[in-house]
C-alpha positions, 0 to 999 in steps of 0.5 A: 530531130527532138520535139519539145511541147511549151506551154504558154500564157493565154495572152501570148497564144492570142498574140502568137495567132495574130501572126500567122505568117511567122513559124513560131516554131523556128522562133522558138528554135533559134532562141533555145539554140541562142540561149544555150550557145551563150551558157556555152562560153558564159562558161568557156569565157571565165575559163579563158579570163583565167588564162589572161595575164594581169596586165591584160585583165586591167586593160579590159577594165579600162573599156568604156563600157560603149565600146564593150557594148558595141563588140558585144553586139558584134559578136552576138550578131556574127554568132547568130549567122552561125548559128542560122547556118548551123540549124540547117545543116 
């Protein structure tokens, strides 16, 4: 496994010290994995949208923003669970 070094503002470091029960390296690891997966998905999403029919693209544009937000939240939650198990392997 690779190792990295992070620089943080003093204020953030002091706040972290107030919570020794939290494994901050795990927090950083999960954030980095989540961001890299998000970047990977966004590239594939663009390619995927190009494959959709014009009618399907129009239908997607008509989805209310509240429904889209709920769907996105559910997908992110499912992805986080998947990532959690992948990092344990």
